[in-house]
C-alpha positions in Angstrom: 78.5 173.7 106.6 75.2 174.9 105.3 74.7 171.9 103.2 76.2 169.3 106.0 73.5 171.5 108.3 70.6 170.6 106.0 71.3 167.1 105.8 71.6 166.6 109.3 68.2 168.4 109.8 66.8 166.4 106.9 67.9 162.8 109.2 66.4 164.9 112.4 63.0 165.4 111.3 62.6 162.1 109.0 59.0 161.7 108.3 56.9 159.0 109.8 55.3 156.7 107.7 51.2 157.3 106.7 48.6 154.7 108.3 45.5 154.3 107.4 42.7 154.0 109.7 41.8 150.2 110.0 37.8 150.6 110.8 36.4 152.9 107.9 33.4 153.0 108.9 33.8 154.5 112.7 35.0 157.6 110.5 31.2 158.1 109.3 30.0 159.1 112.5 28.7 162.0 113.7 27.0 163.6 116.6 25.0 165.9 113.7 23.0 163.4 111.5 23.5 166.7 108.7 27.4 166.4 108.8 27.1 162.0 109.1 25.1 162.0 105.9 27.2 164.1 104.3 30.0 161.5 105.2 27.9 158.6 104.0 27.7 160.6 100.5 31.5 160.9 100.2 32.1 157.5 101.1 29.5 155.4 99.2 30.7 157.3 96.0 33.7 156.5 96.1 33.1 152.7 96.8 30.5 152.9 94.2 31.3 155.1 91.4 35.1 156.0 91.8 36.1 152.4 93.0 33.8 150.0 91.8 33.4 151.5 88.1 29.4 152.3 88.3 29.3 155.2 86.4 25.3 154.8 85.9 25.2 156.0 89.4 27.0 159.1 89.0 23.4 161.0 88.9 22.9 159.6 92.2 25.8 161.0 93.8 26.8 163.8 91.9 25.0 167.3 90.7 24.6 167.9 86.9 26.7 171.1 87.2 29.2 169.4 89.4 32.5 172.0 89.7 35.7 170.1 89.6 39.5 172.0 90.6 41.2 169.6 89.4 43.3 170.6 86.6 42.8 167.3 84.7 39.4 166.4 85.1 36.4 168.4 83.3 34.1 170.1 85.2 30.1 168.6 85.5 28.6 165.1 85.8 28.9 164.7 82.3 32.5 165.4 82.1 33.3 163.2 85.3 32.2 160.2 83.8 33.6 160.3 80.3 36.6 160.8 81.7 37.1 158.7 84.5 35.1 155.7 82.6 38.4 155.3 80.6 40.4 154.2 83.9 37.4 151.9 85.9 35.5 149.2 84.6 32.2 147.9 86.7 33.1 145.7 89.3 31.6 144.1 92.3 30.6 146.7 95.2 32.8 146.2 98.4 31.6 147.4 101.8 34.9 149.5 102.3 37.2 151.9 100.4 39.8 150.1 98.8 41.9 152.7 98.6 44.3 153.4 102.3 41.9 156.0 104.2 43.0 157.8 107.0 40.5 160.2 108.0 36.8 161.4 106.7 35.9 165.3 108.3 32.7 167.4 107.5 32.3 171.3 109.0 29.5 173.0 107.4 28.5 171.7 103.9 32.7 170.5 103.5 33.7 166.8 103.4 37.1 166.2 103.3 38.4 162.3 102.4 42.5 161.6 103.0 44.2 158.8 101.9 47.8 157.1 103.1 49.5 157.3 99.9 52.9 155.5 98.7 55.6 156.9 96.1 59.0 156.4 94.8 61.6 158.4 96.7 62.8 161.2 94.4 66.4 159.8 94.9 66.0 156.5 94.7 63.3 155.0 93.3 63.9 151.5 94.6 62.5 152.7 97.9 59.2 154.4 98.6 57.9 156.7 101.5 54.1 157.4 102.2 52.6 160.7 102.0 48.8 161.8 102.7 46.4 162.8 99.6 42.9 164.5 100.3 40.2 165.6 98.4 37.1 167.6 99.7 33.7 168.0 98.8 31.2 170.3 99.0 27.6 169.1 99.0 24.7 170.8 98.0 21.0 169.6 98.0 22.2 165.9 99.1 24.6 165.5 96.2 28.3 166.1 95.3 28.5 169.5 94.2 32.1 170.3 93.8 35.3 168.9 93.9 39.0 170.0 95.1 42.3 167.8 95.8 45.9 168.3 95.4 46.7 167.3 91.5 48.6 169.3 89.2 48.7 169.3 85.6 49.7 166.0 83.8 51.1 165.7 80.4 47.9 165.1 77.6 
């Protein structure tokens, strides 16, 4: 009876798909100019450095002692550049983030950017579902000073 109840409950509470926002630039707006600038800093770093592969711009966006809380990425600007330059090569920088952005939220010195992520169903890898991935940054002196996300350790 418990198994049947669990199966019925899981079907009754089926997840809704995570839908990215079409107009990313609208997410950069804020009544507070400092919060708008912080959002734009994260947005531009994501487009130019992470997606664009222009790691020569890292010093424009990241503090030298950038603190990294992702267990797979070294801390410090140098560690960030060495790690991510293995995955992204320089390409044309585009006006919007290529990844499916859901929201960009700023409060005090923090900016959270969330994305829609498509993953394989654990019980049927031919099917997928969507979920949300979030990255949070702390801004200090106009640069990204600290980063958090939901990453778990991976095998080396």
